[in-house]
A tleap script that builds the chain and sets N, CA, C and O, in Angstrom:
source leaprc.protein.ff14SB
mol = sequence {
  NMET ARG LYS GLU ILE THR CYS ILE GLY CYS
  PRO MET GLY CYS ARG MET THR ALA GLU VAL
  GLU ASN GLY LYS ILE LEU SER VAL GLU GLY
  TYR SER CYS ASN VAL GLY LYS LYS TYR ALA
  GLN GLU GLU LEU THR VAL PRO LYS ARG MET
  VAL THR SER LEU ALA HIE VAL ARG GLY SER
  SER ARG PRO LEU PRO VAL ARG THR SER ALA
  PRO ILE GLU LYS SER LYS ILE PHE ASP CYS
  LEU ARG GLU ILE ARG ALA CYS GLU ILE THR
  PRO PRO VAL LYS ILE GLY ASP VAL ILE ILE
  SER HIE VAL CYS GLY THR GLN ALA ASP ILE
  VAL ALA THR ARG GLU VAL CPHE
}
set mol.1.N position { 8.826 76.584 8.732 }
set mol.1.CA position { 8.342 75.159 8.429 }
set mol.1.C position { 9.021 74.566 7.024 }
set mol.1.O position { 9.036 75.237 5.992 }
set mol.2.N position { 9.521 73.364 7.107 }
set mol.2.CA position { 9.831 72.534 6.035 }
set mol.2.C position { 8.763 71.883 5.482 }
set mol.2.O position { 7.842 71.465 6.184 }
set mol.3.N position { 8.797 71.740 4.155 }
set mol.3.CA position { 7.713 71.095 3.325 }
set mol.3.C position { 8.663 70.215 2.310 }
set mol.3.O position { 9.745 70.607 1.871 }
set mol.4.N position { 8.060 68.977 2.029 }
set mol.4.CA position { 8.681 67.840 1.172 }
set mol.4.C position { 7.806 67.877 0.113 }
set mol.4.O position { 6.591 67.868 0.311 }
set mol.5.N position { 8.307 67.920 -1.044 }
set mol.5.CA position { 7.528 68.076 -2.393 }
set mol.5.C position { 8.433 67.190 -3.456 }
set mol.5.O position { 9.652 67.294 -3.588 }
set mol.6.N position { 7.517 66.247 -4.222 }
set mol.6.CA position { 7.945 65.329 -5.189 }
set mol.6.C position { 7.679 66.024 -6.351 }
set mol.6.O position { 6.505 66.181 -6.686 }
set mol.7.N position { 8.722 66.534 -7.125 }
set mol.7.CA position { 8.232 66.934 -8.741 }
set mol.7.C position { 7.408 66.048 -9.522 }
set mol.7.O position { 7.491 64.820 -9.513 }
set mol.8.N position { 6.632 66.726 -10.177 }
set mol.8.CA position { 5.978 65.755 -11.172 }
set mol.8.C position { 6.199 66.629 -12.704 }
set mol.8.O position { 5.577 66.328 -13.723 }
set mol.9.N position { 7.120 67.655 -12.630 }
set mol.9.CA position { 7.347 68.433 -14.062 }
set mol.9.C position { 8.059 67.571 -14.916 }
set mol.9.O position { 7.848 67.772 -16.112 }
set mol.10.N position { 8.712 66.818 -14.681 }
set mol.10.CA position { 9.410 65.912 -15.702 }
set mol.10.C position { 9.756 64.334 -15.084 }
set mol.10.O position { 9.692 64.210 -13.861 }
set mol.11.N position { 10.073 63.285 -15.810 }
set mol.11.CA position { 10.127 61.939 -15.519 }
set mol.11.C position { 11.390 61.842 -14.223 }
set mol.11.O position { 11.616 60.728 -13.751 }
set mol.12.N position { 11.942 62.704 -13.853 }
set mol.12.CA position { 13.096 62.567 -13.074 }
set mol.12.C position { 12.311 62.502 -11.382 }
set mol.12.O position { 12.828 61.803 -10.510 }
set mol.13.N position { 11.419 63.073 -11.189 }
set mol.13.CA position { 10.726 62.870 -9.860 }
set mol.13.C position { 11.441 63.373 -8.663 }
set mol.13.O position { 11.406 62.765 -7.593 }
set mol.14.N position { 12.162 64.607 -8.860 }
set mol.14.CA position { 13.031 65.136 -7.777 }
set mol.14.C position { 12.200 65.406 -6.618 }
set mol.14.O position { 11.124 66.005 -6.599 }
set mol.15.N position { 12.918 64.821 -5.537 }
set mol.15.CA position { 12.199 64.990 -3.930 }
set mol.15.C position { 12.857 66.350 -3.686 }
set mol.15.O position { 14.086 66.417 -3.697 }
set mol.16.N position { 12.060 67.510 -3.453 }
set mol.16.CA position { 12.689 68.761 -3.009 }
set mol.16.C position { 12.359 68.997 -1.594 }
set mol.16.O position { 11.462 68.273 -1.161 }
set mol.17.N position { 12.825 69.759 -0.854 }
set mol.17.CA position { 12.691 70.589 0.456 }
set mol.17.C position { 12.556 71.845 0.244 }
set mol.17.O position { 13.449 72.478 -0.319 }
set mol.18.N position { 11.344 72.454 0.686 }
set mol.18.CA position { 11.195 73.905 0.957 }
set mol.18.C position { 11.174 74.323 2.286 }
set mol.18.O position { 10.740 73.620 3.198 }
set mol.19.N position { 11.637 75.464 2.430 }
set mol.19.CA position { 11.696 76.317 3.699 }
set mol.19.C position { 10.438 77.195 3.423 }
set mol.19.O position { 10.409 77.795 2.348 }
set mol.20.N position { 9.369 77.332 4.313 }
set mol.20.CA position { 8.217 78.179 4.185 }
set mol.20.C position { 7.995 78.770 5.301 }
set mol.20.O position { 7.805 78.021 6.260 }
set mol.21.N position { 7.944 80.323 5.556 }
set mol.21.CA position { 7.642 80.828 6.719 }
set mol.21.C position { 6.607 81.974 6.558 }
set mol.21.O position { 6.857 82.857 5.737 }
set mol.22.N position { 5.564 82.019 7.219 }
set mol.22.CA position { 4.149 82.849 7.059 }
set mol.22.C position { 3.870 83.133 5.754 }
set mol.22.O position { 3.757 84.282 5.326 }
set mol.23.N position { 3.735 81.986 4.997 }
set mol.23.CA position { 3.386 81.800 3.524 }
set mol.23.C position { 4.540 82.358 2.375 }
set mol.23.O position { 4.312 82.265 1.169 }
set mol.24.N position { 5.532 82.821 2.800 }
set mol.24.CA position { 6.620 83.187 2.085 }
set mol.24.C position { 7.812 82.021 1.899 }
set mol.24.O position { 8.299 81.512 2.908 }
set mol.25.N position { 8.252 81.627 0.578 }
set mol.25.CA position { 9.172 80.735 0.482 }
set mol.25.C position { 10.520 81.266 0.663 }
set mol.25.O position { 10.929 82.256 0.056 }
set mol.26.N position { 11.227 80.573 1.537 }
set mol.26.CA position { 12.644 81.256 1.849 }
set mol.26.C position { 13.571 80.500 1.023 }
set mol.26.O position { 14.491 81.140 0.513 }
set mol.27.N position { 13.492 79.224 0.795 }
set mol.27.CA position { 14.449 78.322 0.124 }
set mol.27.C position { 13.768 76.994 -0.588 }
set mol.27.O position { 12.825 76.431 -0.032 }
set mol.28.N position { 14.262 76.554 -1.769 }
set mol.28.CA position { 13.773 75.340 -2.335 }
set mol.28.C position { 15.144 74.704 -2.678 }
set mol.28.O position { 16.110 75.329 -3.117 }
set mol.29.N position { 15.099 73.424 -2.428 }
set mol.29.CA position { 16.528 72.422 -2.330 }
set mol.29.C position { 16.208 71.261 -2.831 }
set mol.29.O position { 15.164 70.778 -2.392 }
set mol.30.N position { 16.907 70.533 -3.784 }
set mol.30.CA position { 16.862 69.274 -4.242 }
set mol.30.C position { 16.285 69.252 -5.735 }
set mol.30.O position { 15.986 68.141 -6.172 }
set mol.31.N position { 16.105 70.317 -6.528 }
set mol.31.CA position { 15.522 70.282 -8.061 }
set mol.31.C position { 16.903 69.992 -8.724 }
set mol.31.O position { 18.026 70.169 -8.251 }
set mol.32.N position { 16.524 69.488 -9.968 }
set mol.32.CA position { 17.691 69.179 -10.910 }
set mol.32.C position { 17.490 69.925 -11.978 }
set mol.32.O position { 18.364 69.975 -12.844 }
set mol.33.N position { 16.322 70.626 -12.102 }
set mol.33.CA position { 16.155 72.048 -13.310 }
set mol.33.C position { 15.277 72.598 -13.074 }
set mol.33.O position { 14.548 72.154 -12.188 }
set mol.34.N position { 14.916 73.875 -13.782 }
set mol.34.CA position { 14.228 75.010 -13.406 }
set mol.34.C position { 12.669 74.494 -13.687 }
set mol.34.O position { 11.796 75.277 -13.311 }
set mol.35.N position { 12.332 73.530 -14.171 }
set mol.35.CA position { 10.986 73.147 -14.428 }
set mol.35.C position { 10.866 72.704 -12.686 }
set mol.35.O position { 9.986 73.170 -11.962 }
set mol.36.N position { 11.799 71.844 -12.265 }
set mol.36.CA position { 11.183 71.503 -10.675 }
set mol.36.C position { 11.240 72.729 -9.815 }
set mol.36.O position { 10.379 72.755 -8.936 }
set mol.37.N position { 12.090 73.791 -9.871 }
set mol.37.CA position { 12.224 75.014 -9.186 }
set mol.37.C position { 10.696 75.755 -9.369 }
set mol.37.O position { 10.023 76.201 -8.440 }
set mol.38.N position { 10.385 75.765 -10.599 }
set mol.38.CA position { 8.992 76.523 -11.067 }
set mol.38.C position { 7.650 75.792 -10.207 }
set mol.38.O position { 6.703 76.299 -9.605 }
set mol.39.N position { 8.012 74.508 -10.432 }
set mol.39.CA position { 6.919 73.560 -10.026 }
set mol.39.C position { 6.647 73.875 -8.394 }
set mol.39.O position { 5.575 74.255 -7.922 }
set mol.40.N position { 7.820 73.636 -7.698 }
set mol.40.CA position { 7.670 73.767 -6.320 }
set mol.40.C position { 7.160 75.277 -5.856 }
set mol.40.O position { 6.433 75.418 -4.872 }
set mol.41.N position { 7.546 76.221 -6.542 }
set mol.41.CA position { 7.109 77.710 -6.133 }
set mol.41.C position { 5.773 77.752 -6.450 }
set mol.41.O position { 5.094 78.575 -5.836 }
set mol.42.N position { 5.080 76.845 -7.516 }
set mol.42.CA position { 3.764 77.132 -7.738 }
set mol.42.C position { 3.010 76.236 -6.828 }
set mol.42.O position { 1.856 76.607 -6.612 }
set mol.43.N position { 3.455 74.966 -6.151 }
set mol.43.CA position { 2.931 74.038 -5.466 }
set mol.43.C position { 2.822 74.555 -4.139 }
set mol.43.O position { 2.012 74.016 -3.385 }
set mol.44.N position { 3.588 75.624 -3.689 }
set mol.44.CA position { 3.731 76.145 -2.360 }
set mol.44.C position { 2.722 77.319 -2.355 }
set mol.44.O position { 2.126 77.570 -1.308 }
set mol.45.N position { 2.507 78.026 -3.433 }
set mol.45.CA position { 1.894 79.100 -3.502 }
set mol.45.C position { 0.174 78.754 -4.198 }
set mol.45.O position { -0.838 78.868 -3.507 }
set mol.46.N position { 0.165 78.460 -5.218 }
set mol.46.CA position { -1.134 78.216 -5.904 }
set mol.46.C position { -1.023 76.970 -6.756 }
set mol.46.O position { -0.699 76.972 -7.944 }
set mol.47.N position { -1.333 75.876 -6.008 }
set mol.47.CA position { -1.049 74.604 -6.609 }
set mol.47.C position { -2.310 74.423 -7.540 }
set mol.47.O position { -3.477 74.694 -7.257 }
set mol.48.N position { -1.733 73.822 -8.895 }
set mol.48.CA position { -2.592 73.616 -9.962 }
set mol.48.C position { -2.731 72.106 -10.337 }
set mol.48.O position { -1.838 71.426 -9.830 }
set mol.49.N position { -3.500 71.510 -10.990 }
set mol.49.CA position { -3.725 70.194 -11.571 }
set mol.49.C position { -4.286 70.140 -12.921 }
set mol.49.O position { -5.033 71.047 -13.286 }
set mol.50.N position { -3.991 69.134 -13.723 }
set mol.50.CA position { -4.919 68.726 -14.866 }
set mol.50.C position { -6.323 68.062 -14.380 }
set mol.50.O position { -6.259 67.426 -13.328 }
set mol.51.N position { -7.170 68.115 -14.819 }
set mol.51.CA position { -8.570 67.400 -14.770 }
set mol.51.C position { -9.111 66.672 -15.524 }
set mol.51.O position { -9.365 67.289 -16.558 }
set mol.52.N position { -9.454 65.598 -15.564 }
set mol.52.CA position { -9.982 64.601 -16.467 }
set mol.52.C position { -11.250 63.998 -15.914 }
set mol.52.O position { -11.381 63.789 -14.708 }
set mol.53.N position { -12.114 63.740 -16.741 }
set mol.53.CA position { -13.459 63.408 -16.161 }
set mol.53.C position { -14.424 62.783 -17.398 }
set mol.53.O position { -13.917 62.433 -18.464 }
set mol.54.N position { -15.707 62.695 -17.166 }
set mol.54.CA position { -16.357 62.156 -18.196 }
set mol.54.C position { -17.711 62.964 -18.271 }
set mol.54.O position { -18.334 63.281 -17.258 }
set mol.55.N position { -18.164 63.309 -19.710 }
set mol.55.CA position { -19.415 64.198 -19.810 }
set mol.55.C position { -20.397 63.254 -20.404 }
set mol.55.O position { -20.076 62.219 -20.987 }
set mol.56.N position { -21.716 63.708 -20.204 }
set mol.56.CA position { -22.957 62.647 -20.652 }
set mol.56.C position { -22.912 63.136 -22.523 }
set mol.56.O position { -22.599 64.255 -22.929 }
set mol.57.N position { -23.175 62.362 -23.093 }
set mol.57.CA position { -23.424 62.268 -24.736 }
set mol.57.C position { -24.902 62.247 -24.861 }
set mol.57.O position { -25.543 61.378 -24.269 }
set mol.58.N position { -25.524 63.203 -25.637 }
set mol.58.CA position { -27.055 63.046 -25.834 }
set mol.58.C position { -27.280 62.025 -26.773 }
set mol.58.O position { -26.817 62.071 -27.913 }
set mol.59.N position { -28.076 60.964 -26.279 }
set mol.59.CA position { -28.629 59.714 -26.942 }
set mol.59.C position { -27.636 58.525 -26.946 }
set mol.59.O position { -27.750 57.529 -27.660 }
set mol.60.N position { -26.627 58.769 -26.034 }
set mol.60.CA position { -25.518 57.457 -25.913 }
set mol.60.C position { -25.359 57.335 -24.277 }
set mol.60.O position { -25.354 58.192 -23.393 }
set mol.61.N position { -25.220 55.776 -24.257 }
set mol.61.CA position { -25.041 55.342 -22.964 }
set mol.61.C position { -23.311 55.378 -22.684 }
set mol.61.O position { -22.833 54.986 -21.619 }
set mol.62.N position { -22.635 55.810 -23.601 }
set mol.62.CA position { -21.048 55.771 -23.379 }
set mol.62.C position { -20.797 57.293 -23.179 }
set mol.62.O position { -21.236 58.180 -23.911 }
set mol.63.N position { -20.117 57.436 -22.210 }
set mol.63.CA position { -19.901 59.015 -21.847 }
set mol.63.C position { -18.560 59.384 -22.836 }
set mol.63.O position { -17.924 58.566 -23.501 }
set mol.64.N position { -18.343 60.677 -22.751 }
set mol.64.CA position { -17.309 61.142 -23.597 }
set mol.64.C position { -15.976 61.671 -22.544 }
set mol.64.O position { -16.076 62.585 -21.725 }
set mol.65.N position { -14.937 60.982 -22.759 }
set mol.65.CA position { -13.722 61.589 -21.874 }
set mol.65.C position { -13.355 62.829 -22.231 }
set mol.65.O position { -13.062 63.106 -23.394 }
set mol.66.N position { -13.338 63.748 -21.185 }
set mol.66.CA position { -12.907 65.141 -21.498 }
set mol.66.C position { -11.801 65.601 -20.616 }
set mol.66.O position { -11.813 64.996 -19.544 }
set mol.67.N position { -10.804 66.523 -20.733 }
set mol.67.CA position { -9.848 67.094 -19.843 }
set mol.67.C position { -9.781 68.590 -20.122 }
set mol.67.O position { -10.253 69.168 -21.101 }
set mol.68.N position { -9.067 69.157 -19.026 }
set mol.68.CA position { -8.808 70.544 -19.035 }
set mol.68.C position { -7.732 71.047 -20.154 }
set mol.68.O position { -6.780 70.269 -20.079 }
set mol.69.N position { -7.561 71.741 -20.867 }
set mol.69.CA position { -6.430 72.144 -21.555 }
set mol.69.C position { -5.145 72.630 -21.058 }
set mol.69.O position { -4.084 72.647 -21.682 }
set mol.70.N position { -5.381 73.057 -19.757 }
set mol.70.CA position { -4.135 73.371 -19.039 }
set mol.70.C position { -4.703 73.399 -17.381 }
set mol.70.O position { -5.853 73.624 -17.004 }
set mol.71.N position { -3.544 73.105 -16.585 }
set mol.71.CA position { -3.722 72.999 -15.203 }
set mol.71.C position { -4.767 74.178 -14.709 }
set mol.71.O position { -4.750 75.275 -15.267 }
set mol.72.N position { -5.666 73.890 -13.643 }
set mol.72.CA position { -6.302 74.642 -13.205 }
set mol.72.C position { -6.097 74.809 -11.597 }
set mol.72.O position { -5.625 73.765 -11.149 }
set mol.73.N position { -6.305 75.807 -10.576 }
set mol.73.CA position { -6.071 75.959 -9.318 }
set mol.73.C position { -6.802 74.389 -8.811 }
set mol.73.O position { -7.685 73.776 -9.412 }
set mol.74.N position { -6.199 74.047 -7.684 }
set mol.74.CA position { -6.870 72.865 -7.062 }
set mol.74.C position { -8.012 73.353 -6.488 }
set mol.74.O position { -9.018 72.647 -6.417 }
set mol.75.N position { -7.981 74.525 -6.052 }
set mol.75.CA position { -9.436 74.818 -5.202 }
set mol.75.C position { -10.518 74.886 -6.265 }
set mol.75.O position { -11.648 75.060 -5.807 }
set mol.76.N position { -10.431 74.798 -7.437 }
set mol.76.CA position { -11.213 74.959 -8.541 }
set mol.76.C position { -11.729 73.596 -8.963 }
set mol.76.O position { -12.688 73.519 -9.731 }
set mol.77.N position { -11.201 72.660 -8.546 }
set mol.77.CA position { -11.511 70.894 -9.259 }
set mol.77.C position { -12.851 70.781 -8.977 }
set mol.77.O position { -13.588 70.649 -9.954 }
set mol.78.N position { -13.318 70.799 -7.954 }
set mol.78.CA position { -14.758 70.421 -7.729 }
set mol.78.C position { -15.819 71.073 -8.340 }
set mol.78.O position { -16.832 70.459 -8.674 }
set mol.79.N position { -15.666 72.333 -8.524 }
set mol.79.CA position { -16.396 73.213 -9.404 }
set mol.79.C position { -16.366 73.020 -10.848 }
set mol.79.O position { -17.322 73.183 -11.606 }
set mol.80.N position { -15.206 72.664 -11.155 }
set mol.80.CA position { -14.848 72.462 -12.437 }
set mol.80.C position { -15.668 70.874 -12.931 }
set mol.80.O position { -16.188 70.664 -14.027 }
set mol.81.N position { -15.586 69.937 -11.804 }
set mol.81.CA position { -16.425 68.760 -11.933 }
set mol.81.C position { -17.784 69.063 -12.235 }
set mol.81.O position { -18.347 68.553 -13.204 }
set mol.82.N position { -18.355 69.880 -11.444 }
set mol.82.CA position { -19.930 70.087 -11.327 }
set mol.82.C position { -20.193 70.688 -12.791 }
set mol.82.O position { -21.083 70.205 -13.491 }
set mol.83.N position { -19.470 71.658 -13.196 }
set mol.83.CA position { -19.635 72.289 -14.500 }
set mol.83.C position { -19.715 71.128 -15.664 }
set mol.83.O position { -20.566 71.223 -16.549 }
set mol.84.N position { -18.721 69.945 -15.619 }
set mol.84.CA position { -18.610 69.065 -16.479 }
set mol.84.C position { -19.977 68.200 -16.548 }
set mol.84.O position { -20.647 68.024 -17.566 }
set mol.85.N position { -20.259 67.686 -15.220 }
set mol.85.CA position { -21.449 66.999 -14.825 }
set mol.85.C position { -22.820 67.728 -15.465 }
set mol.85.O position { -23.680 67.052 -16.031 }
set mol.86.N position { -22.899 68.796 -15.352 }
set mol.86.CA position { -24.115 69.672 -15.785 }
set mol.86.C position { -24.305 69.729 -17.207 }
set mol.86.O position { -25.430 69.880 -17.685 }
set mol.87.N position { -23.193 69.608 -17.966 }
set mol.87.CA position { -23.106 70.033 -19.536 }
set mol.87.C position { -23.661 68.459 -20.486 }
set mol.87.O position { -23.077 67.405 -20.236 }
set mol.88.N position { -24.247 68.475 -21.025 }
set mol.88.CA position { -24.616 67.427 -22.201 }
set mol.88.C position { -24.288 67.583 -23.740 }
set mol.88.O position { -24.951 68.323 -24.467 }
set mol.89.N position { -23.173 66.800 -24.201 }
set mol.89.CA position { -22.727 66.677 -25.171 }
set mol.89.C position { -23.495 66.269 -26.462 }
set mol.89.O position { -23.930 65.120 -26.539 }
set mol.90.N position { -23.698 67.217 -27.555 }
set mol.90.CA position { -24.477 66.596 -28.880 }
set mol.90.C position { -23.344 66.393 -29.791 }
set mol.90.O position { -22.492 67.241 -30.056 }
set mol.91.N position { -23.413 65.070 -30.296 }
set mol.91.CA position { -22.587 64.697 -31.314 }
set mol.91.C position { -22.712 65.575 -32.668 }
set mol.91.O position { -23.824 66.101 -32.704 }
set mol.92.N position { -21.941 65.886 -33.757 }
set mol.92.CA position { -20.578 65.042 -33.661 }
set mol.92.C position { -19.622 65.747 -32.685 }
set mol.92.O position { -19.838 66.898 -32.304 }
set mol.93.N position { -18.636 65.078 -32.319 }
set mol.93.CA position { -17.586 65.693 -31.714 }
set mol.93.C position { -16.230 65.223 -31.919 }
set mol.93.O position { -16.076 64.020 -31.705 }
set mol.94.N position { -15.124 65.937 -32.314 }
set mol.94.CA position { -13.927 65.701 -32.513 }
set mol.94.C position { -12.798 65.608 -31.415 }
set mol.94.O position { -12.894 66.420 -30.494 }
set mol.95.N position { -11.816 64.788 -31.394 }
set mol.95.CA position { -10.825 65.105 -30.363 }
set mol.95.C position { -10.268 66.580 -30.651 }
set mol.95.O position { -9.994 67.098 -31.733 }
set mol.96.N position { -10.177 67.146 -29.222 }
set mol.96.CA position { -9.894 68.551 -29.223 }
set mol.96.C position { -10.779 69.581 -29.433 }
set mol.96.O position { -10.432 70.762 -29.448 }
set mol.97.N position { -12.069 69.137 -29.621 }
set mol.97.CA position { -13.231 70.262 -29.631 }
set mol.97.C position { -13.307 70.780 -28.273 }
set mol.97.O position { -13.163 70.026 -27.310 }
set mol.98.N position { -13.546 72.151 -28.131 }
set mol.98.CA position { -13.893 72.734 -26.812 }
set mol.98.C position { -15.254 72.308 -26.223 }
set mol.98.O position { -16.249 72.725 -26.818 }
set mol.99.N position { -15.396 71.681 -25.341 }
set mol.99.CA position { -16.871 71.320 -24.534 }
set mol.99.C position { -17.134 72.638 -23.608 }
set mol.99.O position { -18.278 73.090 -23.608 }
set mol.100.N position { -16.301 73.169 -22.951 }
set mol.100.CA position { -16.628 74.228 -21.897 }
set mol.100.C position { -15.331 75.300 -22.130 }
set mol.100.O position { -14.150 75.064 -21.874 }
set mol.101.N position { -15.862 76.459 -22.651 }
set mol.101.CA position { -14.650 77.532 -22.633 }
set mol.101.C position { -14.685 78.275 -21.306 }
set mol.101.O position { -15.650 78.710 -20.678 }
set mol.102.N position { -13.367 78.308 -21.040 }
set mol.102.CA position { -13.016 79.195 -19.861 }
set mol.102.C position { -13.887 78.602 -18.575 }
set mol.102.O position { -14.667 79.297 -17.924 }
set mol.103.N position { -13.609 77.155 -18.316 }
set mol.103.CA position { -14.304 76.563 -17.126 }
set mol.103.C position { -13.736 77.362 -15.936 }
set mol.103.O position { -12.588 77.780 -15.786 }
set mol.104.N position { -14.907 77.487 -15.049 }
set mol.104.CA position { -14.589 78.033 -13.915 }
set mol.104.C position { -14.073 79.629 -13.759 }
set mol.104.O position { -13.514 80.095 -12.766 }
set mol.105.N position { -14.320 80.159 -14.680 }
set mol.105.CA position { -13.626 81.701 -14.907 }
set mol.105.C position { -11.979 81.304 -15.180 }
set mol.105.O position { -11.295 82.328 -15.156 }
set mol.106.N position { -11.264 80.192 -15.406 }
set mol.106.CA position { -10.113 80.117 -15.879 }
set mol.106.C position { -9.647 80.433 -17.070 }
set mol.106.O position { -10.460 80.853 -17.893 }
set mol.107.N position { -8.329 80.317 -17.419 }
set mol.107.CA position { -8.059 80.317 -19.022 }
set mol.107.C position { -8.178 78.838 -19.620 }
set mol.107.O position { -8.081 78.578 -20.819 }
set mol.108.N position { -8.387 77.982 -18.678 }
set mol.108.CA position { -8.568 76.505 -19.482 }
set mol.108.C position { -9.953 76.114 -20.018 }
set mol.108.O position { -10.955 76.473 -19.401 }
set mol.109.N position { -10.031 75.500 -20.973 }
set mol.109.CA position { -11.230 74.937 -21.573 }
set mol.109.C position { -11.237 73.451 -21.162 }
set mol.109.O position { -10.291 72.829 -20.679 }
set mol.110.N position { -12.437 73.007 -21.430 }
set mol.110.CA position { -12.518 71.607 -21.354 }
set mol.110.C position { -12.723 71.133 -22.670 }
set mol.110.O position { -13.561 71.606 -23.437 }
set mol.111.N position { -11.762 69.960 -22.996 }
set mol.111.CA position { -11.755 69.672 -24.394 }
set mol.111.C position { -11.958 67.899 -24.558 }
set mol.111.O position { -11.514 67.090 -23.744 }
set mol.112.N position { -12.532 67.640 -25.482 }
set mol.112.CA position { -12.740 66.159 -25.802 }
set mol.112.C position { -11.578 65.477 -26.074 }
set mol.112.O position { -10.611 66.021 -26.609 }
set mol.113.N position { -11.609 64.229 -25.717 }
set mol.113.CA position { -10.385 63.481 -25.936 }
set mol.113.C position { -10.418 62.054 -26.583 }
set mol.113.O position { -9.581 61.152 -26.577 }
set mol.114.N position { -11.931 62.172 -27.261 }
set mol.114.CA position { -12.331 61.149 -28.081 }
set mol.114.C position { -13.250 61.681 -29.092 }
set mol.114.O position { -13.743 62.793 -28.903 }
set mol.115.N position { -13.545 60.980 -30.190 }
set mol.115.CA position { -14.454 61.511 -30.984 }
set mol.115.C position { -15.681 60.705 -30.919 }
set mol.115.O position { -15.648 59.488 -30.740 }
set mol.116.N position { -16.747 61.369 -31.062 }
set mol.116.CA position { -18.167 60.893 -31.238 }
set mol.116.C position { -19.070 61.288 -32.247 }
set mol.116.O position { -19.283 62.477 -32.484 }
set mol.117.N position { -19.660 60.287 -32.906 }
set mol.117.CA position { -20.532 60.455 -33.972 }
set mol.117.C position { -21.774 60.296 -33.938 }
set mol.117.O position { -22.448 60.475 -34.953 }
savepdb mol mol.pdb
quit
């Protein structure tokens, strides 16, 4: 089976074609750098994404924007969002503060992207 993939690893946005059979990658063509090759292999086996969301701040009507510190498996995105929704942040918070450690059992943390005092 042939799969078309557009790389998001760098600004080039290479359009790649992969040949996959029984879950095994037979070939990847169309990448301009090793970042693209690695991206295609991950996308075809265990796709990952960064997650951004908003968390509730105690005593404030303005939510705190947060993100994962690293991409997590796509299959865990909705569980990650549920964990974020369930937490309540107590100020003060600085940019980069860890809000949730090892979200959904991954190596990624949920970190603040804005300061709250």
